[in-house]
PDBQT receptor file of N, H, CA, C and O in Angstrom, charges set to zero:
ATOM      1  N   MET A   1     -28.501-106.061  67.953  1.00  0.00    +0.000 N 
ATOM      2  CA  MET A   1     -29.981-106.260  67.838  1.00  0.00    +0.000 C 
ATOM      3  C   MET A   1     -30.438-105.812  66.457  1.00  0.00    +0.000 C 
ATOM      4  O   MET A   1     -29.851-104.916  65.851  1.00  0.00    +0.000 OA
ATOM      5  N   PHE A   2     -31.551-106.485  65.950  1.00  0.00    +0.000 N 
ATOM      6  H   PHE A   2     -32.028-107.213  66.442  1.00  0.00    +0.000 HD
ATOM      7  CA  PHE A   2     -32.032-106.269  64.708  1.00  0.00    +0.000 C 
ATOM      8  C   PHE A   2     -33.012-105.136  64.703  1.00  0.00    +0.000 C 
ATOM      9  O   PHE A   2     -33.819-105.033  65.627  1.00  0.00    +0.000 OA
ATOM     10  N   GLY A   3     -32.985-104.252  63.677  1.00  0.00    +0.000 N 
ATOM     11  H   GLY A   3     -32.329-104.336  62.926  1.00  0.00    +0.000 HD
ATOM     12  CA  GLY A   3     -33.951-103.222  63.607  1.00  0.00    +0.000 C 
ATOM     13  C   GLY A   3     -33.654-101.885  64.250  1.00  0.00    +0.000 C 
ATOM     14  O   GLY A   3     -34.442-100.955  64.075  1.00  0.00    +0.000 OA
ATOM     15  N   PHE A   4     -32.572-101.733  64.980  1.00  0.00    +0.000 N 
ATOM     16  H   PHE A   4     -31.932-102.488  65.122  1.00  0.00    +0.000 HD
ATOM     17  CA  PHE A   4     -32.175-100.651  65.738  1.00  0.00    +0.000 C 
ATOM     18  C   PHE A   4     -31.178 -99.724  64.931  1.00  0.00    +0.000 C 
ATOM     19  O   PHE A   4     -30.909 -98.589  65.325  1.00  0.00    +0.000 OA
ATOM     20  N   GLY A   5     -30.707-100.210  63.913  1.00  0.00    +0.000 N 
ATOM     21  H   GLY A   5     -30.926-101.132  63.593  1.00  0.00    +0.000 HD
ATOM     22  CA  GLY A   5     -29.687 -99.481  63.135  1.00  0.00    +0.000 C 
ATOM     23  C   GLY A   5     -30.278 -98.425  62.237  1.00  0.00    +0.000 C 
ATOM     24  O   GLY A   5     -31.466 -98.450  61.915  1.00  0.00    +0.000 OA
ATOM     25  N   LYS A   6     -29.444 -97.510  61.844  1.00  0.00    +0.000 N 
ATOM     26  H   LYS A   6     -28.479 -97.490  62.106  1.00  0.00    +0.000 HD
ATOM     27  CA  LYS A   6     -29.974 -96.435  60.993  1.00  0.00    +0.000 C 
ATOM     28  C   LYS A   6     -30.112 -96.947  59.577  1.00  0.00    +0.000 C 
ATOM     29  O   LYS A   6     -29.213 -97.594  59.039  1.00  0.00    +0.000 OA
ATOM     30  N   LYS A   7     -31.309 -96.632  58.954  1.00  0.00    +0.000 N 
ATOM     31  H   LYS A   7     -32.039 -96.106  59.391  1.00  0.00    +0.000 HD
ATOM     32  CA  LYS A   7     -31.461 -97.022  57.575  1.00  0.00    +0.000 C 
ATOM     33  C   LYS A   7     -30.606 -96.386  56.601  1.00  0.00    +0.000 C 
ATOM     34  O   LYS A   7     -30.365 -95.179  56.636  1.00  0.00    +0.000 OA
ATOM     35  N   ARG A   8     -30.110 -97.233  55.667  1.00  0.00    +0.000 N 
ATOM     36  H   ARG A   8     -30.305 -98.213  55.639  1.00  0.00    +0.000 HD
ATOM     37  CA  ARG A   8     -29.183 -96.691  54.692  1.00  0.00    +0.000 C 
ATOM     38  C   ARG A   8     -29.881 -96.460  53.323  1.00  0.00    +0.000 C 
ATOM     39  O   ARG A   8     -30.689 -97.295  52.917  1.00  0.00    +0.000 OA
ATOM     40  N   SER A   9     -29.611 -95.423  52.652  1.00  0.00    +0.000 N 
ATOM     41  H   SER A   9     -28.955 -94.744  52.982  1.00  0.00    +0.000 HD
ATOM     42  CA  SER A   9     -30.246 -95.191  51.402  1.00  0.00    +0.000 C 
ATOM     43  C   SER A   9     -29.629 -95.919  50.351  1.00  0.00    +0.000 C 
ATOM     44  O   SER A   9     -28.399 -95.937  50.353  1.00  0.00    +0.000 OA
ATOM     45  N   SER A  10     -30.260 -96.549  49.417  1.00  0.00    +0.000 N 
ATOM     46  H   SER A  10     -31.260 -96.535  49.415  1.00  0.00    +0.000 HD
ATOM     47  CA  SER A  10     -29.604 -97.252  48.362  1.00  0.00    +0.000 C 
ATOM     48  C   SER A  10     -29.243 -96.400  47.217  1.00  0.00    +0.000 C 
ATOM     49  O   SER A  10     -28.568 -96.879  46.306  1.00  0.00    +0.000 OA
ATOM     50  N   GLU A  11     -29.642 -95.156  47.189  1.00  0.00    +0.000 N 
ATOM     51  H   GLU A  11     -30.190 -94.767  47.929  1.00  0.00    +0.000 HD
ATOM     52  CA  GLU A  11     -29.403 -94.176  46.162  1.00  0.00    +0.000 C 
ATOM     53  C   GLU A  11     -28.205 -93.291  46.512  1.00  0.00    +0.000 C 
ATOM     54  O   GLU A  11     -28.132 -92.164  46.023  1.00  0.00    +0.000 OA
ATOM     55  N   GLY A  12     -27.315 -93.731  47.291  1.00  0.00    +0.000 N 
ATOM     56  H   GLY A  12     -27.374 -94.647  47.688  1.00  0.00    +0.000 HD
ATOM     57  CA  GLY A  12     -26.153 -92.992  47.604  1.00  0.00    +0.000 C 
ATOM     58  C   GLY A  12     -26.398 -91.675  48.433  1.00  0.00    +0.000 C 
ATOM     59  O   GLY A  12     -25.802 -90.634  48.157  1.00  0.00    +0.000 OA
ATOM     60  N   GLY A  13     -27.275 -91.770  49.428  1.00  0.00    +0.000 N 
ATOM     61  H   GLY A  13     -27.759 -92.615  49.652  1.00  0.00    +0.000 HD
ATOM     62  CA  GLY A  13     -27.556 -90.734  50.357  1.00  0.00    +0.000 C 
ATOM     63  C   GLY A  13     -28.650 -89.768  49.984  1.00  0.00    +0.000 C 
ATOM     64  O   GLY A  13     -28.898 -88.784  50.681  1.00  0.00    +0.000 OA
ATOM     65  N   GLU A  14     -29.337 -90.074  48.816  1.00  0.00    +0.000 N 
ATOM     66  H   GLU A  14     -29.136 -90.873  48.250  1.00  0.00    +0.000 HD
ATOM     67  CA  GLU A  14     -30.377 -89.254  48.399  1.00  0.00    +0.000 C 
ATOM     68  C   GLU A  14     -31.645 -89.758  49.072  1.00  0.00    +0.000 C 
ATOM     69  O   GLU A  14     -31.879 -90.965  49.138  1.00  0.00    +0.000 OA
ATOM     70  N   GLU A  15     -32.505 -88.789  49.595  1.00  0.00    +0.000 N 
ATOM     71  H   GLU A  15     -32.315 -87.809  49.541  1.00  0.00    +0.000 HD
ATOM     72  CA  GLU A  15     -33.609 -89.207  50.313  1.00  0.00    +0.000 C 
ATOM     73  C   GLU A  15     -34.745 -89.555  49.379  1.00  0.00    +0.000 C 
ATOM     74  O   GLU A  15     -34.797 -89.200  48.201  1.00  0.00    +0.000 OA
ATOM     75  N   HIS A  16     -35.688 -90.309  50.034  1.00  0.00    +0.000 N 
ATOM     76  H   HIS A  16     -35.646 -90.597  50.991  1.00  0.00    +0.000 HD
ATOM     77  CA  HIS A  16     -36.775 -90.899  49.176  1.00  0.00    +0.000 C 
ATOM     78  C   HIS A  16     -37.736 -89.681  48.682  1.00  0.00    +0.000 C 
ATOM     79  O   HIS A  16     -38.182 -88.876  49.499  1.00  0.00    +0.000 OA
ATOM     80  N   ARG A  17     -38.008 -89.604  47.381  1.00  0.00    +0.000 N 
ATOM     81  H   ARG A  17     -37.646 -90.259  46.717  1.00  0.00    +0.000 HD
ATOM     82  CA  ARG A  17     -38.868 -88.572  46.962  1.00  0.00    +0.000 C 
ATOM     83  C   ARG A  17     -40.058 -89.172  46.344  1.00  0.00    +0.000 C 
ATOM     84  O   ARG A  17     -40.047 -90.299  45.849  1.00  0.00    +0.000 OA
ATOM     85  N   TYR A  18     -41.172 -88.338  46.384  1.00  0.00    +0.000 N 
ATOM     86  H   TYR A  18     -41.181 -87.423  46.786  1.00  0.00    +0.000 HD
ATOM     87  CA  TYR A  18     -42.389 -88.829  45.655  1.00  0.00    +0.000 C 
ATOM     88  C   TYR A  18     -42.914 -87.642  44.887  1.00  0.00    +0.000 C 
ATOM     89  O   TYR A  18     -42.665 -86.485  45.227  1.00  0.00    +0.000 OA
ATOM     90  N   TYR A  19     -43.661 -87.971  43.823  1.00  0.00    +0.000 N 
ATOM     91  H   TYR A  19     -43.863 -88.911  43.547  1.00  0.00    +0.000 HD
ATOM     92  CA  TYR A  19     -44.096 -86.928  42.922  1.00  0.00    +0.000 C 
ATOM     93  C   TYR A  19     -45.632 -86.986  42.858  1.00  0.00    +0.000 C 
ATOM     94  O   TYR A  19     -46.263 -88.042  42.902  1.00  0.00    +0.000 OA
ATOM     95  N   LEU A  20     -46.198 -85.725  42.747  1.00  0.00    +0.000 N 
ATOM     96  H   LEU A  20     -45.686 -84.867  42.711  1.00  0.00    +0.000 HD
ATOM     97  CA  LEU A  20     -47.658 -85.649  42.619  1.00  0.00    +0.000 C 
ATOM     98  C   LEU A  20     -48.062 -85.721  41.206  1.00  0.00    +0.000 C 
ATOM     99  O   LEU A  20     -47.502 -85.002  40.379  1.00  0.00    +0.000 OA
ATOM    100  N   LEU A  21     -49.035 -86.574  40.859  1.00  0.00    +0.000 N 
ATOM    101  H   LEU A  21     -49.490 -87.158  41.531  1.00  0.00    +0.000 HD
ATOM    102  CA  LEU A  21     -49.528 -86.539  39.518  1.00  0.00    +0.000 C 
ATOM    103  C   LEU A  21     -50.402 -85.333  39.304  1.00  0.00    +0.000 C 
ATOM    104  O   LEU A  21     -50.784 -84.685  40.278  1.00  0.00    +0.000 OA
ATOM    105  N   PRO A  22     -50.739 -84.997  38.069  1.00  0.00    +0.000 N 
ATOM    106  CA  PRO A  22     -51.661 -83.948  37.843  1.00  0.00    +0.000 C 
ATOM    107  C   PRO A  22     -52.980 -84.134  38.410  1.00  0.00    +0.000 C 
ATOM    108  O   PRO A  22     -53.525 -85.221  38.219  1.00  0.00    +0.000 OA
ATOM    109  N   GLY A  23     -53.601 -83.202  39.109  1.00  0.00    +0.000 N 
ATOM    110  H   GLY A  23     -53.158 -82.319  39.265  1.00  0.00    +0.000 HD
ATOM    111  CA  GLY A  23     -54.824 -83.361  39.812  1.00  0.00    +0.000 C 
ATOM    112  C   GLY A  23     -54.782 -83.711  41.237  1.00  0.00    +0.000 C 
ATOM    113  O   GLY A  23     -55.809 -83.826  41.906  1.00  0.00    +0.000 OA
ATOM    114  N   MET A  24     -53.495 -83.894  41.745  1.00  0.00    +0.000 N 
ATOM    115  H   MET A  24     -52.661 -83.800  41.202  1.00  0.00    +0.000 HD
ATOM    116  CA  MET A  24     -53.307 -84.323  43.061  1.00  0.00    +0.000 C 
ATOM    117  C   MET A  24     -52.903 -83.211  44.028  1.00  0.00    +0.000 C 
ATOM    118  O   MET A  24     -52.716 -83.452  45.221  1.00  0.00    +0.000 OA
ATOM    119  N   GLY A  25     -52.773 -82.014  43.513  1.00  0.00    +0.000 N 
ATOM    120  H   GLY A  25     -52.924 -81.818  42.544  1.00  0.00    +0.000 HD
ATOM    121  CA  GLY A  25     -52.307 -80.850  44.251  1.00  0.00    +0.000 C 
ATOM    122  C   GLY A  25     -53.368 -80.316  45.196  1.00  0.00    +0.000 C 
ATOM    123  O   GLY A  25     -54.527 -80.725  45.138  1.00  0.00    +0.000 OA
ATOM    124  N   ARG A  26     -52.968 -79.411  46.058  1.00  0.00    +0.000 N 
ATOM    125  H   ARG A  26     -52.026 -79.079  46.106  1.00  0.00    +0.000 HD
ATOM    126  CA  ARG A  26     -53.944 -78.750  47.098  1.00  0.00    +0.000 C 
ATOM    127  C   ARG A  26     -54.957 -77.886  46.352  1.00  0.00    +0.000 C 
ATOM    128  O   ARG A  26     -56.111 -77.815  46.775  1.00  0.00    +0.000 OA
ATOM    129  N   SER A  27     -54.582 -77.245  45.288  1.00  0.00    +0.000 N 
ATOM    130  H   SER A  27     -53.645 -77.303  44.944  1.00  0.00    +0.000 HD
ATOM    131  CA  SER A  27     -55.596 -76.352  44.661  1.00  0.00    +0.000 C 
ATOM    132  C   SER A  27     -56.546 -77.151  43.886  1.00  0.00    +0.000 C 
ATOM    133  O   SER A  27     -57.717 -76.775  43.841  1.00  0.00    +0.000 OA
ATOM    134  N   ASN A  28     -56.151 -78.288  43.227  1.00  0.00    +0.000 N 
ATOM    135  H   ASN A  28     -55.199 -78.594  43.264  1.00  0.00    +0.000 HD
ATOM    136  CA  ASN A  28     -57.071 -79.234  42.548  1.00  0.00    +0.000 C 
ATOM    137  C   ASN A  28     -58.060 -79.813  43.460  1.00  0.00    +0.000 C 
ATOM    138  O   ASN A  28     -59.256 -79.875  43.175  1.00  0.00    +0.000 OA
ATOM    139  N   ARG A  29     -57.521 -80.265  44.637  1.00  0.00    +0.000 N 
ATOM    140  H   ARG A  29     -56.550 -80.214  44.869  1.00  0.00    +0.000 HD
ATOM    141  CA  ARG A  29     -58.417 -80.797  45.651  1.00  0.00    +0.000 C 
ATOM    142  C   ARG A  29     -59.478 -79.795  46.111  1.00  0.00    +0.000 C 
ATOM    143  O   ARG A  29     -60.622 -80.198  46.320  1.00  0.00    +0.000 OA
ATOM    144  N   ARG A  30     -59.163 -78.545  46.273  1.00  0.00    +0.000 N 
ATOM    145  H   ARG A  30     -58.233 -78.217  46.103  1.00  0.00    +0.000 HD
ATOM    146  CA  ARG A  30     -60.050 -77.583  46.665  1.00  0.00    +0.000 C 
ATOM    147  C   ARG A  30     -61.056 -77.257  45.524  1.00  0.00    +0.000 C 
ATOM    148  O   ARG A  30     -62.192 -76.882  45.813  1.00  0.00    +0.000 OA
ATOM    149  N   ARG A  31     -60.689 -77.383  44.340  1.00  0.00    +0.000 N 
ATOM    150  H   ARG A  31     -59.765 -77.687  44.105  1.00  0.00    +0.000 HD
ATOM    151  CA  ARG A  31     -61.467 -77.139  43.196  1.00  0.00    +0.000 C 
ATOM    152  C   ARG A  31     -62.453 -78.209  43.095  1.00  0.00    +0.000 C 
ATOM    153  O   ARG A  31     -63.644 -77.943  42.938  1.00  0.00    +0.000 OA
ATOM    154  N   HIS A  32     -61.966 -79.559  43.187  1.00  0.00    +0.000 N 
ATOM    155  H   HIS A  32     -60.998 -79.775  43.315  1.00  0.00    +0.000 HD
ATOM    156  CA  HIS A  32     -62.870 -80.617  43.153  1.00  0.00    +0.000 C 
ATOM    157  C   HIS A  32     -63.894 -80.661  44.294  1.00  0.00    +0.000 C 
ATOM    158  O   HIS A  32     -65.037 -81.067  44.081  1.00  0.00    +0.000 OA
ATOM    159  N   LYS A  33     -63.506 -80.259  45.470  1.00  0.00    +0.000 N 
ATOM    160  H   LYS A  33     -62.578 -79.929  45.643  1.00  0.00    +0.000 HD
ATOM    161  CA  LYS A  33     -64.459 -80.105  46.692  1.00  0.00    +0.000 C 
ATOM    162  C   LYS A  33     -65.547 -79.145  46.253  1.00  0.00    +0.000 C 
ATOM    163  O   LYS A  33     -66.736 -79.451  46.333  1.00  0.00    +0.000 OA
ATOM    164  N   LEU A  34     -65.107 -77.931  45.769  1.00  0.00    +0.000 N 
ATOM    165  H   LEU A  34     -64.141 -77.682  45.704  1.00  0.00    +0.000 HD
ATOM    166  CA  LEU A  34     -66.139 -76.992  45.369  1.00  0.00    +0.000 C 
ATOM    167  C   LEU A  34     -67.106 -77.397  44.376  1.00  0.00    +0.000 C 
ATOM    168  O   LEU A  34     -68.299 -77.127  44.509  1.00  0.00    +0.000 OA
ATOM    169  N   VAL A  35     -66.575 -78.133  43.231  1.00  0.00    +0.000 N 
ATOM    170  H   VAL A  35     -65.605 -78.353  43.123  1.00  0.00    +0.000 HD
ATOM    171  CA  VAL A  35     -67.466 -78.644  42.191  1.00  0.00    +0.000 C 
ATOM    172  C   VAL A  35     -68.430 -79.725  42.890  1.00  0.00    +0.000 C 
ATOM    173  O   VAL A  35     -69.617 -79.788  42.568  1.00  0.00    +0.000 OA
ATOM    174  N   PHE A  36     -67.940 -80.466  43.740  1.00  0.00    +0.000 N 
ATOM    175  H   PHE A  36     -66.976 -80.414  44.002  1.00  0.00    +0.000 HD
ATOM    176  CA  PHE A  36     -68.786 -81.494  44.385  1.00  0.00    +0.000 C 
ATOM    177  C   PHE A  36     -69.920 -80.871  45.162  1.00  0.00    +0.000 C 
ATOM    178  O   PHE A  36     -71.079 -81.266  45.034  1.00  0.00    +0.000 OA
ATOM    179  N   LEU A  37     -69.574 -79.907  45.955  1.00  0.00    +0.000 N 
ATOM    180  H   LEU A  37     -68.633 -79.586  46.059  1.00  0.00    +0.000 HD
ATOM    181  CA  LEU A  37     -70.567 -79.100  46.739  1.00  0.00    +0.000 C 
ATOM    182  C   LEU A  37     -71.583 -78.520  45.824  1.00  0.00    +0.000 C 
ATOM    183  O   LEU A  37     -72.768 -78.616  46.142  1.00  0.00    +0.000 OA
ATOM    184  N   TRP A  38     -71.238 -77.922  44.708  1.00  0.00    +0.000 N 
ATOM    185  H   TRP A  38     -70.275 -77.844  44.450  1.00  0.00    +0.000 HD
ATOM    186  CA  TRP A  38     -72.232 -77.310  43.884  1.00  0.00    +0.000 C 
ATOM    187  C   TRP A  38     -73.010 -78.336  43.190  1.00  0.00    +0.000 C 
ATOM    188  O   TRP A  38     -74.201 -78.131  42.958  1.00  0.00    +0.000 OA
ATOM    189  N   SER A  39     -72.441 -79.416  42.843  1.00  0.00    +0.000 N 
ATOM    190  H   SER A  39     -71.474 -79.583  43.031  1.00  0.00    +0.000 HD
ATOM    191  CA  SER A  39     -73.298 -80.522  42.187  1.00  0.00    +0.000 C 
ATOM    192  C   SER A  39     -74.241 -81.078  43.090  1.00  0.00    +0.000 C 
ATOM    193  O   SER A  39     -75.340 -81.420  42.654  1.00  0.00    +0.000 OA
ATOM    194  N   ILE A  40     -73.924 -81.232  44.442  1.00  0.00    +0.000 N 
ATOM    195  H   ILE A  40     -73.031 -80.955  44.797  1.00  0.00    +0.000 HD
ATOM    196  CA  ILE A  40     -74.958 -81.643  45.337  1.00  0.00    +0.000 C 
ATOM    197  C   ILE A  40     -76.051 -80.647  45.538  1.00  0.00    +0.000 C 
ATOM    198  O   ILE A  40     -77.220 -81.031  45.547  1.00  0.00    +0.000 OA
ATOM    199  N   LEU A  41     -75.754 -79.438  45.695  1.00  0.00    +0.000 N 
ATOM    200  H   LEU A  41     -74.804 -79.125  45.688  1.00  0.00    +0.000 HD
ATOM    201  CA  LEU A  41     -76.637 -78.291  45.758  1.00  0.00    +0.000 C 
ATOM    202  C   LEU A  41     -77.662 -78.329  44.517  1.00  0.00    +0.000 C 
ATOM    203  O   LEU A  41     -78.874 -78.198  44.684  1.00  0.00    +0.000 OA
ATOM    204  N   ALA A  42     -77.112 -78.505  43.355  1.00  0.00    +0.000 N 
ATOM    205  H   ALA A  42     -76.127 -78.612  43.220  1.00  0.00    +0.000 HD
ATOM    206  CA  ALA A  42     -77.771 -78.425  42.095  1.00  0.00    +0.000 C 
ATOM    207  C   ALA A  42     -78.764 -79.717  42.018  1.00  0.00    +0.000 C 
ATOM    208  O   ALA A  42     -79.876 -79.654  41.494  1.00  0.00    +0.000 OA
ATOM    209  N   GLY A  43     -78.280 -80.767  42.541  1.00  0.00    +0.000 N 
ATOM    210  H   GLY A  43     -77.377 -80.818  42.967  1.00  0.00    +0.000 HD
ATOM    211  CA  GLY A  43     -79.152 -82.031  42.478  1.00  0.00    +0.000 C 
ATOM    212  C   GLY A  43     -80.258 -81.807  43.386  1.00  0.00    +0.000 C 
ATOM    213  O   GLY A  43     -81.404 -82.009  42.984  1.00  0.00    +0.000 OA
ATOM    214  N   VAL A  44     -80.021 -81.385  44.646  1.00  0.00    +0.000 N 
ATOM    215  H   VAL A  44     -79.090 -81.221  44.972  1.00  0.00    +0.000 HD
ATOM    216  CA  VAL A  44     -81.127 -81.126  45.599  1.00  0.00    +0.000 C 
ATOM    217  C   VAL A  44     -82.221 -80.070  45.031  1.00  0.00    +0.000 C 
ATOM    218  O   VAL A  44     -83.430 -80.280  45.131  1.00  0.00    +0.000 OA
ATOM    219  N   ALA A  45     -81.668 -78.910  44.425  1.00  0.00    +0.000 N 
ATOM    220  H   ALA A  45     -80.686 -78.740  44.345  1.00  0.00    +0.000 HD
ATOM    221  CA  ALA A  45     -82.552 -78.005  43.853  1.00  0.00    +0.000 C 
ATOM    222  C   ALA A  45     -83.341 -78.531  42.688  1.00  0.00    +0.000 C 
ATOM    223  O   ALA A  45     -84.544 -78.289  42.591  1.00  0.00    +0.000 OA
ATOM    224  N   GLY A  46     -82.694 -79.240  41.810  1.00  0.00    +0.000 N 
ATOM    225  H   GLY A  46     -81.717 -79.437  41.888  1.00  0.00    +0.000 HD
ATOM    226  CA  GLY A  46     -83.424 -79.769  40.644  1.00  0.00    +0.000 C 
ATOM    227  C   GLY A  46     -84.433 -80.869  40.945  1.00  0.00    +0.000 C 
ATOM    228  O   GLY A  46     -85.466 -80.998  40.288  1.00  0.00    +0.000 OA
ATOM    229  N   SER A  47     -84.077 -81.702  42.021  1.00  0.00    +0.000 N 
ATOM    230  H   SER A  47     -83.238 -81.597  42.556  1.00  0.00    +0.000 HD
ATOM    231  CA  SER A  47     -85.079 -82.750  42.401  1.00  0.00    +0.000 C 
ATOM    232  C   SER A  47     -86.284 -82.022  43.025  1.00  0.00    +0.000 C 
ATOM    233  O   SER A  47     -87.440 -82.386  42.808  1.00  0.00    +0.000 OA
ATOM    234  N   GLY A  48     -85.963 -80.976  43.812  1.00  0.00    +0.000 N 
ATOM    235  H   GLY A  48     -85.025 -80.680  43.989  1.00  0.00    +0.000 HD
ATOM    236  CA  GLY A  48     -87.088 -80.278  44.504  1.00  0.00    +0.000 C 
ATOM    237  C   GLY A  48     -87.993 -79.511  43.462  1.00  0.00    +0.000 C 
ATOM    238  O   GLY A  48     -89.190 -79.325  43.683  1.00  0.00    +0.000 OA
ATOM    239  N   LEU A  49     -87.362 -79.076  42.318  1.00  0.00    +0.000 N 
ATOM    240  H   LEU A  49     -86.389 -79.228  42.139  1.00  0.00    +0.000 HD
ATOM    241  CA  LEU A  49     -88.150 -78.349  41.333  1.00  0.00    +0.000 C 
ATOM    242  C   LEU A  49     -88.972 -79.356  40.622  1.00  0.00    +0.000 C 
ATOM    243  O   LEU A  49     -90.157 -79.109  40.397  1.00  0.00    +0.000 OA
ATOM    244  N   ILE A  50     -88.384 -80.570  40.220  1.00  0.00    +0.000 N 
ATOM    245  H   ILE A  50     -87.422 -80.770  40.403  1.00  0.00    +0.000 HD
ATOM    246  CA  ILE A  50     -89.170 -81.536  39.531  1.00  0.00    +0.000 C 
ATOM    247  C   ILE A  50     -90.256 -82.086  40.398  1.00  0.00    +0.000 C 
ATOM    248  O   ILE A  50     -91.335 -82.397  39.894  1.00  0.00    +0.000 OA
ATOM    249  N   GLY A  51     -90.016 -82.228  41.729  1.00  0.00    +0.000 N 
ATOM    250  H   GLY A  51     -89.140 -81.975  42.139  1.00  0.00    +0.000 HD
ATOM    251  CA  GLY A  51     -91.068 -82.756  42.671  1.00  0.00    +0.000 C 
ATOM    252  C   GLY A  51     -92.246 -81.625  42.799  1.00  0.00    +0.000 C 
ATOM    253  O   GLY A  51     -93.424 -81.966  42.909  1.00  0.00    +0.000 OA
ATOM    254  N   LEU A  52     -91.873 -80.374  42.779  1.00  0.00    +0.000 N 
ATOM    255  H   LEU A  52     -90.916 -80.097  42.690  1.00  0.00    +0.000 HD
ATOM    256  CA  LEU A  52     -92.885 -79.359  42.828  1.00  0.00    +0.000 C 
ATOM    257  C   LEU A  52     -93.751 -79.253  41.555  1.00  0.00    +0.000 C 
ATOM    258  O   LEU A  52     -94.942 -78.945  41.603  1.00  0.00    +0.000 OA
ATOM    259  N   ILE A  53     -93.078 -79.530  40.402  1.00  0.00    +0.000 N 
ATOM    260  H   ILE A  53     -92.110 -79.780  40.364  1.00  0.00    +0.000 HD
ATOM    261  CA  ILE A  53     -93.790 -79.620  39.143  1.00  0.00    +0.000 C 
ATOM    262  C   ILE A  53     -94.751 -80.723  39.052  1.00  0.00    +0.000 C 
ATOM    263  O   ILE A  53     -95.896 -80.572  38.626  1.00  0.00    +0.000 OA
ATOM    264  N   ILE A  54     -94.245 -81.876  39.476  1.00  0.00    +0.000 N 
ATOM    265  H   ILE A  54     -93.315 -81.999  39.822  1.00  0.00    +0.000 HD
ATOM    266  CA  ILE A  54     -95.202 -83.097  39.629  1.00  0.00    +0.000 C 
ATOM    267  C   ILE A  54     -96.309 -82.877  40.620  1.00  0.00    +0.000 C 
ATOM    268  O   ILE A  54     -97.438 -83.288  40.352  1.00  0.00    +0.000 OA
ATOM    269  N   TRP A  55     -96.077 -82.304  41.658  1.00  0.00    +0.000 N 
ATOM    270  H   TRP A  55     -95.159 -81.971  41.876  1.00  0.00    +0.000 HD
ATOM    271  CA  TRP A  55     -97.134 -82.049  42.697  1.00  0.00    +0.000 C 
ATOM    272  C   TRP A  55     -98.147 -81.053  42.165  1.00  0.00    +0.000 C 
ATOM    273  O   TRP A  55     -99.348 -81.205  42.391  1.00  0.00    +0.000 OA
ATOM    274  N   LEU A  56     -97.670 -80.028  41.454  1.00  0.00    +0.000 N 
ATOM    275  H   LEU A  56     -96.695 -79.904  41.271  1.00  0.00    +0.000 HD
ATOM    276  CA  LEU A  56     -98.617 -79.038  40.830  1.00  0.00    +0.000 C 
ATOM    277  C   LEU A  56     -99.490 -79.775  39.681  1.00  0.00    +0.000 C 
ATOM    278  O   LEU A  56    -100.681 -79.488  39.566  1.00  0.00    +0.000 OA
ATOM    279  N   ILE A  57     -98.948 -80.622  38.928  1.00  0.00    +0.000 N 
ATOM    280  H   ILE A  57     -97.980 -80.856  39.022  1.00  0.00    +0.000 HD
ATOM    281  CA  ILE A  57     -99.717 -81.295  37.959  1.00  0.00    +0.000 C 
ATOM    282  C   ILE A  57    -100.736 -82.174  38.494  1.00  0.00    +0.000 C 
ATOM    283  O   ILE A  57    -101.847 -82.242  37.969  1.00  0.00    +0.000 OA
ATOM    284  N   ASN A  58    -100.383 -82.911  39.606  1.00  0.00    +0.000 N 
ATOM    285  H   ASN A  58     -99.481 -82.857  40.032  1.00  0.00    +0.000 HD
ATOM    286  CA  ASN A  58    -101.374 -83.826  40.091  1.00  0.00    +0.000 C 
ATOM    287  C   ASN A  58    -102.304 -83.273  41.159  1.00  0.00    +0.000 C 
ATOM    288  O   ASN A  58    -103.114 -83.997  41.738  1.00  0.00    +0.000 OA
ATOM    289  N   ARG A  59    -102.181 -82.056  41.392  1.00  0.00    +0.000 N 
ATOM    290  H   ARG A  59    -101.524 -81.467  40.922  1.00  0.00    +0.000 HD
ATOM    291  CA  ARG A  59    -102.981 -81.378  42.502  1.00  0.00    +0.000 C 
ATOM    292  C   ARG A  59    -104.394 -81.323  42.040  1.00  0.00    +0.000 C 
ATOM    293  O   ARG A  59    -105.259 -80.819  42.756  1.00  0.00    +0.000 OA
TER     294      ARG A  59
């Protein structure tokens, strides 16, 4: 039958390896998530402050 055999490595028995590029590690993902959270919070606070200033001027 086709497809039931054990896969053979073309590299002489070495298993397939993958490499992470810079910025793809767990600590970098955690840092990017933290920066994203703080940028969202800063955007909400900044837009609220600008809205308050415009509201006070037009009052």
